[in-house]
All heavy atoms as TSV, in Angstrom:
chain	resi	resn	atom	element	x	y	z
A	1	MET	N	N	207.889	50.367	-6.033
A	1	MET	CA	C	207.313	50.710	-4.760
A	1	MET	C	C	206.022	49.906	-4.578
A	1	MET	O	O	205.177	49.885	-5.460
A	1	MET	CB	C	207.027	52.213	-4.727
A	1	MET	CG	C	206.312	52.636	-3.477
A	1	MET	SD	S	205.918	54.399	-3.401
A	1	MET	CE	C	207.535	55.089	-3.290
A	2	PRO	N	N	205.853	49.256	-3.413
A	2	PRO	CA	C	204.641	48.472	-3.172
A	2	PRO	C	C	203.415	49.381	-3.124
A	2	PRO	O	O	203.474	50.485	-2.614
A	2	PRO	CB	C	204.877	47.816	-1.820
A	2	PRO	CG	C	206.258	48.108	-1.430
A	2	PRO	CD	C	206.796	49.165	-2.328
A	3	ARG	N	N	202.334	48.884	-3.641
A	3	ARG	CA	C	201.085	49.636	-3.649
A	3	ARG	C	C	200.269	49.264	-2.415
A	3	ARG	O	O	200.173	48.090	-2.061
A	3	ARG	CB	C	200.311	49.303	-4.909
A	3	ARG	CG	C	199.091	50.118	-5.076
A	3	ARG	CD	C	198.473	49.892	-6.417
A	3	ARG	NE	N	197.233	50.656	-6.446
A	3	ARG	CZ	C	196.330	50.521	-7.351
A	3	ARG	NH1	N	196.487	49.659	-8.326
A	3	ARG	NH2	N	195.241	51.245	-7.317
A	4	TYR	N	N	199.666	50.244	-1.781
A	4	TYR	CA	C	198.842	50.008	-0.600
A	4	TYR	C	C	197.499	49.434	-1.026
A	4	TYR	O	O	196.856	49.921	-1.948
A	4	TYR	CB	C	198.622	51.296	0.187
A	4	TYR	CG	C	197.639	51.121	1.316
A	4	TYR	CD1	C	198.020	50.452	2.481
A	4	TYR	CD2	C	196.344	51.570	1.216
A	4	TYR	CE1	C	197.125	50.254	3.509
A	4	TYR	CE2	C	195.433	51.378	2.246
A	4	TYR	CZ	C	195.839	50.727	3.385
A	4	TYR	OH	O	194.942	50.521	4.410
A	5	HIS	N	N	197.076	48.391	-0.347
A	5	HIS	CA	C	195.769	47.797	-0.573
A	5	HIS	C	C	194.967	47.944	0.719
A	5	HIS	O	O	195.397	47.453	1.761
A	5	HIS	CB	C	195.890	46.318	-0.938
A	5	HIS	CG	C	196.620	46.093	-2.216
A	5	HIS	ND1	N	196.043	46.301	-3.445
A	5	HIS	CD2	C	197.887	45.697	-2.454
A	5	HIS	CE1	C	196.923	46.034	-4.389
A	5	HIS	NE2	N	198.051	45.675	-3.820
A	6	PRO	N	N	193.810	48.603	0.657
A	6	PRO	CA	C	193.022	48.773	1.878
A	6	PRO	C	C	192.520	47.432	2.410
A	6	PRO	O	O	192.186	46.536	1.640
A	6	PRO	CB	C	191.856	49.666	1.451
A	6	PRO	CG	C	191.838	49.635	-0.029
A	6	PRO	CD	C	193.201	49.209	-0.501
A	7	HIS	N	N	192.516	47.321	3.703
A	7	HIS	CA	C	192.054	46.099	4.373
A	7	HIS	C	C	190.541	46.174	4.505
A	7	HIS	O	O	190.022	46.788	5.442
A	7	HIS	CB	C	192.744	45.957	5.732
A	7	HIS	CG	C	194.187	45.613	5.614
A	7	HIS	ND1	N	194.668	44.366	5.931
A	7	HIS	CD2	C	195.246	46.341	5.185
A	7	HIS	CE1	C	195.970	44.350	5.711
A	7	HIS	NE2	N	196.339	45.531	5.261
A	8	VAL	N	N	189.844	45.585	3.552
A	8	VAL	CA	C	188.382	45.610	3.521
A	8	VAL	C	C	187.851	44.193	3.661
A	8	VAL	O	O	188.547	43.210	3.408
A	8	VAL	CB	C	187.850	46.259	2.225
A	8	VAL	CG1	C	188.247	47.722	2.160
A	8	VAL	CG2	C	188.351	45.522	1.006
A	9	ALA	N	N	186.586	44.104	4.054
A	9	ALA	CA	C	185.959	42.805	4.299
A	9	ALA	C	C	185.540	42.128	3.005
A	9	ALA	O	O	185.044	42.768	2.083
A	9	ALA	CB	C	184.740	42.980	5.200
A	10	ALA	N	N	185.755	40.822	2.964
A	10	ALA	CA	C	185.224	39.977	1.888
A	10	ALA	C	C	183.957	39.350	2.444
A	10	ALA	O	O	183.985	38.667	3.461
A	10	ALA	CB	C	186.233	38.906	1.499
A	11	ARG	N	N	182.861	39.621	1.809
A	11	ARG	CA	C	181.591	39.081	2.281
A	11	ARG	C	C	181.225	37.859	1.478
A	11	ARG	O	O	181.540	37.792	0.308
A	11	ARG	CB	C	180.509	40.149	2.152
A	11	ARG	CG	C	180.820	41.341	3.030
A	11	ARG	CD	C	179.794	42.418	2.820
A	11	ARG	NE	N	180.167	43.591	3.600
A	11	ARG	CZ	C	179.500	44.718	3.561
A	11	ARG	NH1	N	178.432	44.824	2.809
A	11	ARG	NH2	N	179.885	45.730	4.277
A	12	PRO	N	N	180.639	36.868	2.038
A	12	PRO	CA	C	179.978	36.797	3.334
A	12	PRO	C	C	180.858	36.276	4.465
A	12	PRO	O	O	180.389	36.107	5.577
A	12	PRO	CB	C	178.830	35.835	3.081
A	12	PRO	CG	C	179.389	34.860	2.096
A	12	PRO	CD	C	180.300	35.699	1.223
A	13	SER	N	N	182.145	36.043	4.224
A	13	SER	CA	C	182.995	35.471	5.275
A	13	SER	C	C	183.437	36.507	6.303
A	13	SER	O	O	183.838	36.143	7.398
A	13	SER	CB	C	184.237	34.830	4.660
A	13	SER	OG	O	185.102	35.831	4.124
A	14	TRP	N	N	183.407	37.783	5.938
A	14	TRP	CA	C	183.876	38.864	6.793
A	14	TRP	C	C	185.333	38.664	7.204
A	14	TRP	O	O	185.732	38.934	8.325
A	14	TRP	CB	C	182.949	39.081	7.991
A	14	TRP	CG	C	181.655	39.667	7.531
A	14	TRP	CD1	C	180.558	38.968	7.119
A	14	TRP	CD2	C	181.342	41.036	7.344
A	14	TRP	NE1	N	179.579	39.824	6.704
A	14	TRP	CE2	C	180.027	41.111	6.836
A	14	TRP	CE3	C	182.028	42.224	7.559
A	14	TRP	CZ2	C	179.390	42.313	6.542
A	14	TRP	CZ3	C	181.392	43.418	7.271
A	14	TRP	CH2	C	180.099	43.452	6.779
A	15	ARG	N	N	186.128	38.151	6.273
A	15	ARG	CA	C	187.577	38.049	6.443
A	15	ARG	C	C	188.198	39.161	5.615
A	15	ARG	O	O	187.659	39.573	4.591
A	15	ARG	CB	C	188.111	36.703	5.946
A	15	ARG	CG	C	187.385	35.472	6.424
A	15	ARG	CD	C	187.636	34.993	7.787
A	15	ARG	NE	N	189.007	34.730	8.140
A	15	ARG	CZ	C	189.403	34.632	9.402
A	15	ARG	NH1	N	188.545	34.754	10.369
A	15	ARG	NH2	N	190.650	34.391	9.684
A	16	CYS	N	N	189.355	39.644	6.025
A	16	CYS	CA	C	190.040	40.711	5.309
A	16	CYS	C	C	190.521	40.205	3.952
A	16	CYS	O	O	191.101	39.127	3.844
A	16	CYS	CB	C	191.227	41.207	6.130
A	16	CYS	SG	S	192.191	42.477	5.288
A	17	ARG	N	N	190.281	40.990	2.905
A	17	ARG	CA	C	190.703	40.614	1.553
A	17	ARG	C	C	192.227	40.626	1.399
A	17	ARG	O	O	192.760	39.972	0.526
A	17	ARG	CB	C	190.103	41.566	0.521
A	17	ARG	CG	C	188.622	41.419	0.347
A	17	ARG	CD	C	188.120	42.345	-0.755
A	17	ARG	NE	N	186.680	42.310	-0.854
A	17	ARG	CZ	C	186.016	41.459	-1.628
A	17	ARG	NH1	N	186.666	40.597	-2.363
A	17	ARG	NH2	N	184.701	41.496	-1.654
A	18	VAL	N	N	192.927	41.357	2.252
A	18	VAL	CA	C	194.379	41.478	2.136
A	18	VAL	C	C	195.111	40.467	3.015
A	18	VAL	O	O	195.962	39.719	2.543
A	18	VAL	CB	C	194.844	42.915	2.463
A	18	VAL	CG1	C	196.355	43.022	2.453
A	18	VAL	CG2	C	194.232	43.906	1.481
A	19	CYS	N	N	194.768	40.426	4.308
A	19	CYS	CA	C	195.536	39.591	5.234
A	19	CYS	C	C	194.803	38.324	5.672
A	19	CYS	O	O	195.401	37.452	6.287
A	19	CYS	CB	C	195.964	40.403	6.449
A	19	CYS	SG	S	194.622	40.931	7.520
A	20	GLY	N	N	193.510	38.231	5.398
A	20	GLY	CA	C	192.758	37.032	5.737
A	20	GLY	C	C	192.267	36.945	7.168
A	20	GLY	O	O	191.577	36.001	7.536
A	21	ALA	N	N	192.588	37.930	7.989
A	21	ALA	CA	C	192.136	37.931	9.385
A	21	ALA	C	C	190.665	38.304	9.452
A	21	ALA	O	O	190.107	38.872	8.510
A	21	ALA	CB	C	192.964	38.920	10.197
A	22	GLY	N	N	190.029	37.991	10.581
A	22	GLY	CA	C	188.657	38.414	10.784
A	22	GLY	C	C	188.564	39.930	10.707
A	22	GLY	O	O	189.366	40.632	11.329
A	23	TRP	N	N	187.620	40.419	9.920
A	23	TRP	CA	C	187.500	41.861	9.734
A	23	TRP	C	C	186.593	42.443	10.797
A	23	TRP	O	O	185.587	41.827	11.124
A	23	TRP	CB	C	186.935	42.172	8.344
A	23	TRP	CG	C	187.120	43.595	7.973
A	23	TRP	CD1	C	188.170	44.134	7.311
A	23	TRP	CD2	C	186.249	44.678	8.280
A	23	TRP	NE1	N	188.003	45.486	7.183
A	23	TRP	CE2	C	186.821	45.841	7.775
A	23	TRP	CE3	C	185.027	44.780	8.941
A	23	TRP	CZ2	C	186.235	47.086	7.903
A	23	TRP	CZ3	C	184.442	46.021	9.074
A	23	TRP	CH2	C	185.040	47.152	8.551
A	24	PRO	N	N	186.916	43.579	11.379
A	24	PRO	CA	C	188.024	44.452	11.043
A	24	PRO	C	C	189.338	43.974	11.653
A	24	PRO	O	O	189.445	43.803	12.864
A	24	PRO	CB	C	187.613	45.803	11.613
A	24	PRO	CG	C	186.652	45.507	12.717
A	24	PRO	CD	C	185.993	44.211	12.338
A	25	CYS	N	N	190.313	43.759	10.804
A	25	CYS	CA	C	191.648	43.339	11.236
A	25	CYS	C	C	192.385	44.545	11.830
A	25	CYS	O	O	191.889	45.671	11.773
A	25	CYS	CB	C	192.415	42.774	10.042
A	25	CYS	SG	S	192.592	43.944	8.684
A	26	SER	N	N	193.543	44.328	12.368
A	26	SER	CA	C	194.286	45.425	13.006
A	26	SER	C	C	194.543	46.601	12.060
A	26	SER	O	O	194.315	47.752	12.443
A	26	SER	CB	C	195.604	44.915	13.589
A	26	SER	OG	O	195.343	44.067	14.677
A	27	PRO	N	N	195.015	46.357	10.826
A	27	PRO	CA	C	195.219	47.497	9.923
A	27	PRO	C	C	193.914	48.232	9.597
A	27	PRO	O	O	193.895	49.461	9.497
A	27	PRO	CB	C	195.821	46.872	8.668
A	27	PRO	CG	C	196.464	45.612	9.143
A	27	PRO	CD	C	195.562	45.122	10.248
A	28	ALA	N	N	192.815	47.503	9.478
A	28	ALA	CA	C	191.521	48.145	9.209
A	28	ALA	C	C	191.093	48.982	10.407
A	28	ALA	O	O	190.575	50.093	10.248
A	28	ALA	CB	C	190.467	47.101	8.884
A	29	ARG	N	N	191.304	48.474	11.597
A	29	ARG	CA	C	190.952	49.225	12.805
A	29	ARG	C	C	191.743	50.527	12.884
A	29	ARG	O	O	191.184	51.581	13.185
A	29	ARG	CB	C	191.210	48.385	14.053
A	29	ARG	CG	C	190.241	47.243	14.207
A	29	ARG	CD	C	190.573	46.384	15.400
A	29	ARG	NE	N	189.654	45.257	15.496
A	29	ARG	CZ	C	189.568	44.468	16.528
A	29	ARG	NH1	N	190.365	44.639	17.574
A	29	ARG	NH2	N	188.699	43.473	16.532
A	30	LEU	N	N	193.031	50.456	12.609
A	30	LEU	CA	C	193.856	51.667	12.630
A	30	LEU	C	C	193.380	52.670	11.591
A	30	LEU	O	O	193.305	53.874	11.862
A	30	LEU	CB	C	195.327	51.322	12.391
A	30	LEU	CG	C	196.027	50.595	13.533
A	30	LEU	CD1	C	197.430	50.169	13.110
A	30	LEU	CD2	C	196.085	51.479	14.764
A	31	ALA	N	N	193.056	52.187	10.401
A	31	ALA	CA	C	192.574	53.078	9.346
A	31	ALA	C	C	191.230	53.708	9.732
A	31	ALA	O	O	191.009	54.901	9.501
A	31	ALA	CB	C	192.443	52.310	8.032
A	32	LEU	N	N	190.336	52.922	10.333
A	32	LEU	CA	C	189.037	53.447	10.754
A	32	LEU	C	C	189.198	54.475	11.875
A	32	LEU	O	O	188.530	55.515	11.872
A	32	LEU	CB	C	188.125	52.308	11.206
A	32	LEU	CG	C	187.582	51.428	10.078
A	32	LEU	CD1	C	187.001	50.135	10.650
A	32	LEU	CD2	C	186.541	52.178	9.272
A	33	LEU	N	N	190.078	54.198	12.824
A	33	LEU	CA	C	190.316	55.164	13.903
A	33	LEU	C	C	190.862	56.477	13.344
A	33	LEU	O	O	190.496	57.561	13.803
A	33	LEU	CB	C	191.272	54.583	14.944
A	33	LEU	CG	C	190.685	53.515	15.854
A	33	LEU	CD1	C	191.795	52.861	16.679
A	33	LEU	CD2	C	189.603	54.088	16.750
A	34	ALA	N	N	191.733	56.393	12.354
A	34	ALA	CA	C	192.280	57.602	11.738
A	34	ALA	C	C	191.194	58.345	10.956
A	34	ALA	O	O	191.070	59.565	11.048
A	34	ALA	CB	C	193.444	57.243	10.819
A	35	GLU	N	N	190.394	57.608	10.206
A	35	GLU	CA	C	189.346	58.222	9.396
A	35	GLU	C	C	188.290	58.911	10.256
A	35	GLU	O	O	187.793	59.979	9.910
A	35	GLU	CB	C	188.681	57.164	8.512
A	35	GLU	CG	C	187.605	57.706	7.607
A	35	GLU	CD	C	187.004	56.648	6.706
A	35	GLU	OE1	O	187.565	55.531	6.602
A	35	GLU	OE2	O	185.961	56.931	6.103
A	36	TYR	N	N	187.939	58.304	11.374
A	36	TYR	CA	C	186.901	58.831	12.259
A	36	TYR	C	C	187.512	59.491	13.498
A	36	TYR	O	O	186.863	59.566	14.539
A	36	TYR	CB	C	185.955	57.704	12.689
A	36	TYR	CG	C	185.014	57.257	11.597
A	36	TYR	CD1	C	185.379	56.258	10.705
A	36	TYR	CD2	C	183.749	57.829	11.463
A	36	TYR	CE1	C	184.514	55.835	9.711
A	36	TYR	CE2	C	182.877	57.422	10.474
A	36	TYR	CZ	C	183.264	56.419	9.595
A	36	TYR	OH	O	182.395	56.007	8.608
A	37	ARG	N	N	188.714	59.978	13.385
A	37	ARG	CA	C	189.452	60.561	14.507
A	37	ARG	C	C	188.633	61.614	15.261
A	37	ARG	O	O	188.664	61.670	16.480
A	37	ARG	CB	C	190.749	61.155	13.964
A	37	ARG	CG	C	191.515	62.051	14.834
A	37	ARG	CD	C	192.808	62.588	14.196
A	37	ARG	NE	N	192.751	62.824	12.772
A	37	ARG	CZ	C	193.361	62.052	11.834
A	37	ARG	NH1	N	194.078	61.011	12.195
A	37	ARG	NH2	N	193.264	62.333	10.554
A	38	GLU	N	N	187.887	62.412	14.550
A	38	GLU	CA	C	187.105	63.480	15.170
A	38	GLU	C	C	185.647	63.093	15.399
A	38	GLU	O	O	184.852	63.939	15.802
A	38	GLU	CB	C	187.156	64.734	14.278
A	38	GLU	CG	C	188.551	65.247	14.010
A	38	GLU	CD	C	189.248	65.730	15.266
A	38	GLU	OE1	O	188.562	66.285	16.147
A	38	GLU	OE2	O	190.474	65.535	15.374
A	39	ASN	N	N	185.271	61.847	15.118
A	39	ASN	CA	C	183.872	61.463	15.199
A	39	ASN	C	C	183.727	60.017	15.675
A	39	ASN	O	O	183.327	59.141	14.914
A	39	ASN	CB	C	183.205	61.649	13.828
A	39	ASN	CG	C	181.714	61.451	13.862
A	39	ASN	OD1	O	181.118	61.241	14.912
A	39	ASN	ND2	N	181.094	61.507	12.696
A	40	ARG	N	N	184.043	59.778	16.929
A	40	ARG	CA	C	183.965	58.426	17.480
A	40	ARG	C	C	182.528	57.896	17.441
A	40	ARG	O	O	182.301	56.728	17.169
A	40	ARG	CB	C	184.504	58.419	18.910
A	40	ARG	CG	C	184.618	57.053	19.567
A	40	ARG	CD	C	185.586	56.126	18.862
A	40	ARG	NE	N	186.929	56.600	18.868
A	40	ARG	CZ	C	187.930	56.114	19.583
A	40	ARG	NH1	N	187.725	55.103	20.368
A	40	ARG	NH2	N	189.132	56.616	19.501
A	41	THR	N	N	181.550	58.771	17.671
A	41	THR	CA	C	180.153	58.341	17.603
A	41	THR	C	C	179.814	57.862	16.197
A	41	THR	O	O	179.159	56.829	16.026
A	41	THR	CB	C	179.211	59.485	18.023
A	41	THR	OG1	O	179.544	59.890	19.355
A	41	THR	CG2	C	177.761	59.055	17.968
A	42	GLY	N	N	180.272	58.580	15.188
A	42	GLY	CA	C	180.053	58.174	13.802
A	42	GLY	C	C	180.678	56.828	13.506
A	42	GLY	O	O	180.093	55.995	12.798
A	43	LEU	N	N	181.869	56.596	14.048
A	43	LEU	CA	C	182.547	55.307	13.863
A	43	LEU	C	C	181.715	54.186	14.473
A	43	LEU	O	O	181.517	53.142	13.845
A	43	LEU	CB	C	183.939	55.332	14.495
A	43	LEU	CG	C	184.690	54.003	14.542
A	43	LEU	CD1	C	184.914	53.436	13.142
A	43	LEU	CD2	C	186.014	54.167	15.279
A	44	LEU	N	N	181.207	54.393	15.671
A	44	LEU	CA	C	180.415	53.359	16.328
A	44	LEU	C	C	179.107	53.090	15.583
A	44	LEU	O	O	178.683	51.937	15.478
A	44	LEU	CB	C	180.155	53.735	17.780
A	44	LEU	CG	C	181.397	53.700	18.675
A	44	LEU	CD1	C	181.102	54.323	20.028
A	44	LEU	CD2	C	181.927	52.292	18.828
A	45	ILE	N	N	178.496	54.119	15.040
A	45	ILE	CA	C	177.273	53.923	14.253
A	45	ILE	C	C	177.593	53.134	12.989
A	45	ILE	O	O	176.868	52.201	12.622
A	45	ILE	CB	C	176.621	55.283	13.927
A	45	ILE	CG1	C	176.059	55.902	15.207
A	45	ILE	CG2	C	175.542	55.136	12.854
A	45	ILE	CD1	C	175.647	57.356	15.067
A	46	TYR	N	N	178.678	53.489	12.316
A	46	TYR	CA	C	179.099	52.773	11.107
A	46	TYR	C	C	179.370	51.299	11.418
A	46	TYR	O	O	178.903	50.401	10.725
A	46	TYR	CB	C	180.338	53.449	10.533
A	46	TYR	CG	C	180.955	52.729	9.371
A	46	TYR	CD1	C	180.290	52.611	8.151
A	46	TYR	CD2	C	182.223	52.165	9.485
A	46	TYR	CE1	C	180.865	51.950	7.078
A	46	TYR	CE2	C	182.805	51.506	8.419
A	46	TYR	CZ	C	182.123	51.397	7.215
A	46	TYR	OH	O	182.700	50.736	6.159
A	47	LEU	N	N	180.113	51.047	12.492
A	47	LEU	CA	C	180.447	49.673	12.862
A	47	LEU	C	C	179.210	48.890	13.295
A	47	LEU	O	O	179.102	47.692	13.012
A	47	LEU	CB	C	181.505	49.663	13.967
A	47	LEU	CG	C	182.897	50.125	13.544
A	47	LEU	CD1	C	183.793	50.278	14.769
A	47	LEU	CD2	C	183.504	49.170	12.529
A	48	ALA	N	N	178.270	49.548	13.960
A	48	ALA	CA	C	177.030	48.874	14.362
A	48	ALA	C	C	176.232	48.446	13.133
A	48	ALA	O	O	175.652	47.352	13.111
A	48	ALA	CB	C	176.197	49.779	15.257
A	49	ALA	N	N	176.208	49.280	12.104
A	49	ALA	CA	C	175.518	48.920	10.867
A	49	ALA	C	C	176.189	47.719	10.209
A	49	ALA	O	O	175.517	46.794	9.728
A	49	ALA	CB	C	175.484	50.105	9.916
A	50	LEU	N	N	177.523	47.706	10.198
A	50	LEU	CA	C	178.247	46.570	9.626
A	50	LEU	C	C	178.053	45.313	10.472
A	50	LEU	O	O	177.939	44.208	9.934
A	50	LEU	CB	C	179.732	46.890	9.476
A	50	LEU	CG	C	180.066	47.958	8.446
A	50	LEU	CD1	C	181.562	48.234	8.451
A	50	LEU	CD2	C	179.608	47.559	7.060
A	51	LEU	N	N	178.000	45.476	11.785
A	51	LEU	CA	C	177.737	44.344	12.676
A	51	LEU	C	C	176.388	43.725	12.348
A	51	LEU	O	O	176.255	42.493	12.286
A	51	LEU	CB	C	177.772	44.799	14.133
A	51	LEU	CG	C	177.269	43.807	15.175
A	51	LEU	CD1	C	178.113	42.543	15.194
A	51	LEU	CD2	C	177.253	44.456	16.543
A	52	HIS	N	N	175.401	44.555	12.104
A	52	HIS	CA	C	174.063	44.062	11.746
A	52	HIS	C	C	174.129	43.238	10.454
A	52	HIS	O	O	173.528	42.163	10.367
A	52	HIS	CB	C	173.102	45.239	11.606
A	52	HIS	CG	C	171.726	44.843	11.232
A	52	HIS	ND1	N	170.856	44.234	12.109
A	52	HIS	CD2	C	171.058	44.944	10.067
A	52	HIS	CE1	C	169.726	43.979	11.494
A	52	HIS	NE2	N	169.821	44.406	10.257
A	53	GLU	N	N	174.856	43.724	9.458
A	53	GLU	CA	C	175.007	42.979	8.201
A	53	GLU	C	C	175.764	41.669	8.426
A	53	GLU	O	O	175.384	40.621	7.907
A	53	GLU	CB	C	175.748	43.821	7.171
A	53	GLU	CG	C	174.959	44.987	6.641
A	53	GLU	CD	C	175.738	45.772	5.613
A	53	GLU	OE1	O	176.512	45.165	4.839
A	53	GLU	OE2	O	175.570	47.003	5.583
A	54	ALA	N	N	176.842	41.748	9.197
A	54	ALA	CA	C	177.669	40.563	9.439
A	54	ALA	C	C	176.898	39.506	10.232
A	54	ALA	O	O	177.087	38.310	10.005
A	54	ALA	CB	C	178.940	40.946	10.188
A	55	ALA	N	N	176.033	39.937	11.137
A	55	ALA	CA	C	175.264	38.988	11.944
A	55	ALA	C	C	174.404	38.100	11.060
A	55	ALA	O	O	174.214	36.914	11.355
A	55	ALA	CB	C	174.413	39.730	12.963
A	56	GLY	N	N	173.905	38.642	9.968
A	56	GLY	CA	C	173.126	37.833	9.037
A	56	GLY	C	C	173.983	36.809	8.312
A	56	GLY	O	O	173.568	35.673	8.090
A	57	ASP	N	N	175.198	37.198	7.958
A	57	ASP	CA	C	176.111	36.299	7.246
A	57	ASP	C	C	176.782	35.294	8.170
A	57	ASP	O	O	177.105	34.178	7.763
A	57	ASP	CB	C	177.208	37.098	6.533
A	57	ASP	CG	C	176.683	37.942	5.393
A	57	ASP	OD1	O	175.645	37.577	4.811
A	57	ASP	OD2	O	177.323	38.960	5.075
A	58	LEU	N	N	177.019	35.697	9.393
A	58	LEU	CA	C	177.777	34.869	10.339
A	58	LEU	C	C	176.901	34.367	11.475
A	58	LEU	O	O	177.349	34.258	12.618
A	58	LEU	CB	C	178.949	35.675	10.901
A	58	LEU	CG	C	179.916	36.249	9.867
A	58	LEU	CD1	C	180.940	37.155	10.542
A	58	LEU	CD2	C	180.613	35.142	9.104
A	59	ALA	N	N	175.649	34.072	11.184
A	59	ALA	CA	C	174.698	33.628	12.203
A	59	ALA	C	C	175.284	32.481	13.016
A	59	ALA	O	O	175.885	31.556	12.483
A	59	ALA	CB	C	173.388	33.199	11.551
A	60	GLY	N	N	175.126	32.569	14.318
A	60	GLY	CA	C	175.600	31.518	15.204
A	60	GLY	C	C	177.013	31.724	15.720
A	60	GLY	O	O	177.434	31.049	16.636
A	61	GLN	N	N	177.747	32.650	15.143
A	61	GLN	CA	C	179.097	32.899	15.640
A	61	GLN	C	C	179.019	33.888	16.794
A	61	GLN	O	O	178.312	34.888	16.734
A	61	GLN	CB	C	179.995	33.447	14.534
A	61	GLN	CG	C	180.295	32.422	13.471
A	61	GLN	CD	C	181.390	32.892	12.543
A	61	GLN	OE1	O	182.213	33.718	12.899
A	61	GLN	NE2	N	181.403	32.349	11.347
A	62	GLU	N	N	179.754	33.608	17.821
A	62	GLU	CA	C	179.754	34.458	18.997
A	62	GLU	C	C	180.823	35.533	18.885
A	62	GLU	O	O	181.667	35.493	18.012
A	62	GLU	CB	C	180.007	33.614	20.241
A	62	GLU	CG	C	178.915	32.598	20.484
A	62	GLU	CD	C	179.183	31.765	21.709
A	62	GLU	OE1	O	179.880	32.232	22.617
A	62	GLU	OE2	O	178.692	30.636	21.743
A	63	ARG	N	N	180.745	36.490	19.779
A	63	ARG	CA	C	181.740	37.542	19.940
A	63	ARG	C	C	181.766	38.556	18.797
A	63	ARG	O	O	182.762	39.231	18.600
A	63	ARG	CB	C	183.115	36.950	20.164
A	63	ARG	CG	C	183.152	35.965	21.330
A	63	ARG	CD	C	184.496	35.475	21.573
A	63	ARG	NE	N	185.184	36.512	22.355
A	63	ARG	CZ	C	186.079	36.258	23.263
A	63	ARG	NH1	N	186.426	35.031	23.507
A	63	ARG	NH2	N	186.654	37.229	23.930
A	64	LEU	N	N	180.696	38.655	18.027
A	64	LEU	CA	C	180.674	39.643	16.956
A	64	LEU	C	C	180.677	41.064	17.498
A	64	LEU	O	O	181.306	41.946	16.921
A	64	LEU	CB	C	179.469	39.424	16.035
A	64	LEU	CG	C	179.526	38.186	15.154
A	64	LEU	CD1	C	178.271	38.092	14.298
A	64	LEU	CD2	C	180.762	38.187	14.269
A	65	THR	N	N	179.999	41.284	18.631
A	65	THR	CA	C	179.993	42.627	19.214
A	65	THR	C	C	181.403	43.035	19.599
A	65	THR	O	O	181.834	44.151	19.312
A	65	THR	CB	C	179.057	42.689	20.435
A	65	THR	OG1	O	177.745	42.345	20.012
A	65	THR	CG2	C	179.052	44.069	21.052
A	66	GLU	N	N	182.132	42.131	20.210
A	66	GLU	CA	C	183.517	42.429	20.582
A	66	GLU	C	C	184.347	42.694	19.330
A	66	GLU	O	O	185.143	43.631	19.285
A	66	GLU	CB	C	184.109	41.269	21.373
A	66	GLU	CG	C	185.510	41.528	21.846
A	66	GLU	CD	C	186.028	40.376	22.698
A	66	GLU	OE1	O	185.297	39.938	23.605
A	66	GLU	OE2	O	187.139	39.921	22.418
A	67	ARG	N	N	184.169	41.888	18.336
A	67	ARG	CA	C	184.943	42.003	17.091
A	67	ARG	C	C	184.663	43.320	16.371
A	67	ARG	O	O	185.570	43.939	15.826
A	67	ARG	CB	C	184.595	40.821	16.199
A	67	ARG	CG	C	185.285	40.810	14.872
A	67	ARG	CD	C	185.011	39.490	14.189
A	67	ARG	NE	N	185.160	39.575	12.762
A	67	ARG	CZ	C	184.890	38.593	11.932
A	67	ARG	NH1	N	184.451	37.444	12.391
A	67	ARG	NH2	N	185.057	38.750	10.647
A	68	PHE	N	N	183.396	43.755	16.377
A	68	PHE	CA	C	183.029	44.938	15.619
A	68	PHE	C	C	182.986	46.227	16.428
A	68	PHE	O	O	183.250	47.290	15.884
A	68	PHE	CB	C	181.665	44.735	14.933
A	68	PHE	CG	C	181.746	43.959	13.658
A	68	PHE	CD1	C	181.781	42.577	13.682
A	68	PHE	CD2	C	181.805	44.592	12.439
A	68	PHE	CE1	C	181.869	41.842	12.515
A	68	PHE	CE2	C	181.895	43.880	11.263
A	68	PHE	CZ	C	181.925	42.503	11.291
A	69	LEU	N	N	182.625	46.168	17.692
A	69	LEU	CA	C	182.368	47.406	18.432
A	69	LEU	C	C	183.264	47.666	19.635
A	69	LEU	O	O	183.692	48.794	19.844
A	69	LEU	CB	C	180.910	47.434	18.909
A	69	LEU	CG	C	179.852	47.501	17.821
A	69	LEU	CD1	C	178.471	47.403	18.433
A	69	LEU	CD2	C	179.996	48.767	17.025
A	70	THR	N	N	183.499	46.675	20.451
A	70	THR	CA	C	184.159	46.905	21.739
A	70	THR	C	C	185.495	47.613	21.588
A	70	THR	O	O	185.803	48.521	22.368
A	70	THR	CB	C	184.325	45.571	22.490
A	70	THR	OG1	O	183.042	44.966	22.630
A	70	THR	CG2	C	184.947	45.782	23.853
A	71	TRP	N	N	186.282	47.260	20.620
A	71	TRP	CA	C	187.606	47.859	20.441
A	71	TRP	C	C	187.534	49.353	20.120
A	71	TRP	O	O	188.474	50.083	20.379
A	71	TRP	CB	C	188.378	47.138	19.334
A	71	TRP	CG	C	187.745	47.297	17.981
A	71	TRP	CD1	C	186.817	46.500	17.412
A	71	TRP	CD2	C	187.972	48.356	17.058
A	71	TRP	NE1	N	186.460	46.989	16.185
A	71	TRP	CE2	C	187.154	48.126	15.937
A	71	TRP	CE3	C	188.802	49.479	17.060
A	71	TRP	CZ2	C	187.122	48.968	14.821
A	71	TRP	CZ3	C	188.769	50.327	15.950
A	71	TRP	CH2	C	187.940	50.069	14.857
A	72	ALA	N	N	186.402	49.817	19.574
A	72	ALA	CA	C	186.310	51.189	19.094
A	72	ALA	C	C	185.745	52.173	20.126
A	72	ALA	O	O	185.699	53.361	19.872
A	72	ALA	CB	C	185.446	51.237	17.835
A	73	ARG	N	N	185.320	51.666	21.289
A	73	ARG	CA	C	184.767	52.552	22.300
A	73	ARG	C	C	185.840	53.502	22.813
A	73	ARG	O	O	187.022	53.166	22.851
A	73	ARG	CB	C	184.189	51.771	23.465
A	73	ARG	CG	C	182.942	51.009	23.081
A	73	ARG	CD	C	182.290	50.430	24.280
A	73	ARG	NE	N	183.218	49.530	24.971
A	73	ARG	CZ	C	182.857	48.573	25.770
A	73	ARG	NH1	N	181.590	48.367	26.022
A	73	ARG	NH2	N	183.744	47.799	26.363
A	74	ALA	N	N	185.403	54.675	23.209
A	74	ALA	CA	C	186.327	55.659	23.781
A	74	ALA	C	C	186.946	55.111	25.054
A	74	ALA	O	O	186.296	54.412	25.818
A	74	ALA	CB	C	185.589	56.968	24.071
A	75	ARG	N	N	188.184	55.439	25.275
A	75	ARG	CA	C	188.888	54.959	26.480
A	75	ARG	C	C	189.137	56.076	27.433
A	75	ARG	O	O	189.242	57.171	27.154
A	75	ARG	CB	C	190.207	54.323	26.078
A	75	ARG	CG	C	189.926	53.132	25.229
A	75	ARG	CD	C	191.167	52.563	24.637
A	75	ARG	NE	N	190.686	51.659	23.605
A	75	ARG	CZ	C	191.151	50.474	23.400
A	75	ARG	NH1	N	192.140	50.040	24.095
A	75	ARG	NH2	N	190.686	49.718	22.480
């Protein structure tokens, strides 16, 4: 049986350690939405903190806010 590997960020590239996509990748987003299902504000605070860390590592790259926060806003 295949073992599940969580889709986590490899720093300082902020690429997923499992699939190589920009983190948070789709599987990571789904896992975060499930984990913070009852606390969307907590999810946004967590992602904002990670965005702050990533901004230091990925200086000069655009669209980090969209990558880290926009997808997680309540609809």
